[in-house]
C-alpha positions as CSV (number, residue, x, y, z in Angstrom):
1,A,15.6,13.6,-8.6
2,V,16.8,12.1,-5.4
3,F,14.5,11.7,-2.4
4,D,15.3,10.9,1.2
5,D,14.2,7.7,2.9
6,T,11.4,9.4,4.8
7,S,9.9,10.8,1.6
8,I,10.2,7.5,-0.2
9,A,8.5,5.7,2.7
10,S,5.7,8.3,2.9
11,T,5.1,8.1,-0.9
12,R,5.0,4.3,-0.8
13,D,2.6,4.2,2.1
14,A,0.2,6.7,0.4
15,L,0.3,4.6,-2.9
16,L,-0.3,1.4,-1.0
17,L,-3.3,3.0,0.8
18,R,-4.7,4.0,-2.6
19,Y,-4.2,0.5,-3.9
20,R,-5.9,-0.9,-0.8
21,L,-8.9,1.4,-1.4
22,L,-9.3,0.7,-5.1
23,P,-12.4,-1.5,-4.7
24,Y,-14.2,1.3,-3.0
25,L,-12.9,3.9,-5.5
26,Y,-13.9,1.7,-8.4
27,T,-17.4,1.3,-6.9
28,L,-17.7,5.1,-6.6
29,F,-16.7,5.4,-10.3
30,Y,-19.3,2.9,-11.3
31,F,-22.0,4.7,-9.5
32,A,-20.8,8.0,-11.0
33,H,-21.0,6.5,-14.4
34,T,-24.4,4.8,-14.0
35,N,-26.2,7.3,-11.7
36,G,-24.4,10.6,-12.2
37,S,-23.2,10.8,-8.6
38,T,-19.9,12.3,-7.6
39,V,-16.8,10.4,-6.5
40,A,-15.1,13.2,-4.5
41,R,-17.5,15.7,-2.9
42,P,-17.6,18.6,-0.5
43,L,-18.9,17.8,2.9
44,F,-22.0,20.0,2.3
45,F,-23.2,17.4,-0.3
46,E,-23.6,14.9,2.5
47,F,-24.5,17.3,5.3
48,P,-26.6,20.1,3.7
49,T,-28.2,21.2,6.9
50,D,-24.9,21.6,8.7
51,S,-24.0,25.2,8.1
52,I,-20.4,24.6,9.2
53,T,-19.8,22.4,6.1
54,W,-21.0,25.1,3.7
55,D,-17.7,27.0,3.7
56,L,-15.4,24.1,4.6
57,D,-12.8,23.8,1.8
58,T,-10.0,21.9,3.6
59,Q,-11.7,18.5,3.8
60,F,-13.7,16.4,1.3
61,M,-15.3,13.0,1.0
62,W,-15.0,10.0,-1.3
63,G,-18.6,9.0,-1.7
64,S,-20.7,9.3,1.4
65,S,-18.4,7.2,3.6
66,L,-14.8,8.3,3.6
67,L,-13.8,11.7,5.1
68,I,-10.4,12.9,3.9
69,S,-8.7,15.7,5.8
70,P,-5.5,16.4,3.9
71,V,-2.6,18.1,5.6
72,L,-2.2,21.4,3.7
73,T,0.4,23.1,5.7
74,E,4.1,22.3,5.3
75,N,5.7,20.8,8.4
76,A,2.4,20.7,10.3
77,K,2.4,18.7,13.6
78,S,-1.4,18.9,14.0
79,I,-4.5,19.5,11.9
80,E,-7.9,20.8,12.7
81,V,-10.6,18.4,11.5
82,Y,-14.3,19.0,11.5
83,F,-16.5,15.9,12.2
84,P,-20.1,16.3,11.2
85,H,-22.7,14.8,13.6
86,G,-22.7,11.0,13.6
87,R,-20.2,8.2,14.3
88,W,-16.7,8.4,12.8
89,F,-13.9,5.9,12.9
90,N,-10.2,6.3,12.2
91,L,-9.5,4.1,9.1
92,S,-6.0,3.3,10.2
93,N,-6.7,1.9,13.6
94,G,-10.5,1.6,13.9
95,S,-10.8,3.9,16.9
96,E,-14.0,5.9,17.2
97,V,-14.0,9.7,17.2
98,T,-15.7,10.7,20.5
99,T,-16.5,14.3,19.5
100,T,-18.7,15.1,16.6
101,G,-20.5,18.3,15.4
102,Q,-17.3,20.3,16.0
103,S,-13.7,20.6,15.1
104,V,-11.0,18.5,16.7
105,V,-7.2,19.1,16.6
106,L,-5.5,15.9,15.6
107,N,-1.8,15.3,16.2
108,I,-0.2,14.1,13.0
109,T,3.0,12.6,11.7
110,Y,4.9,13.3,8.5
111,N,3.5,10.3,6.7
112,F,-0.1,10.3,8.0
113,I,-3.2,11.0,6.0
114,P,-6.2,11.6,8.2
115,L,-8.9,9.3,6.9
116,H,-12.2,8.6,8.8
117,V,-15.0,6.2,8.0
118,R,-18.6,7.2,8.6
119,G,-20.4,4.9,11.0
120,G,-22.5,2.3,9.4
121,S,-20.5,2.3,6.2
122,V,-18.8,-0.6,4.5
123,I,-15.5,0.2,2.7
124,P,-14.4,-2.6,0.4
125,M,-10.6,-3.0,0.4
126,Q,-8.0,-5.3,-1.0
127,T,-4.5,-6.4,-0.1
128,P,-2.3,-3.8,-1.8
129,N,0.6,-4.5,-4.2
130,T,3.1,-2.3,-6.1
131,T,0.9,-1.6,-9.1
132,T,-2.8,-1.4,-9.9
133,T,-2.6,-4.5,-12.1
134,E,-0.9,-6.5,-9.3
135,S,-3.3,-5.2,-6.7
136,R,-6.3,-6.4,-8.7
137,K,-4.9,-10.0,-8.6
138,N,-5.0,-10.1,-4.8
């Protein structure tokens, strides 16, 4: 198959982000193995008293710290993201989300994955490389 340059760049960026987050993901897998916790979880696992999260099926979390809001609509220019009460920070630029406890419309670009870090969390990361093996050497 032949892909255009935009698709290739978007795929590369997503894979490099995954490689960058491997230490956090491996930590979650360790805790899942030793404690029976979940790696990916619905928001209501972390916010059981927030009734808005009970039916929310368009976002999920990695562990208790990383909020993932995938773009599920083709050619979308914006996405509605719900931020439970608390402090949240954009993973890509560190900016704080100023509105919590409600949904916010975020403008997005073709190659952007909305990822937000819960305030007070530590997300271990590494310098990414082109494969998992090479990334682990950094």
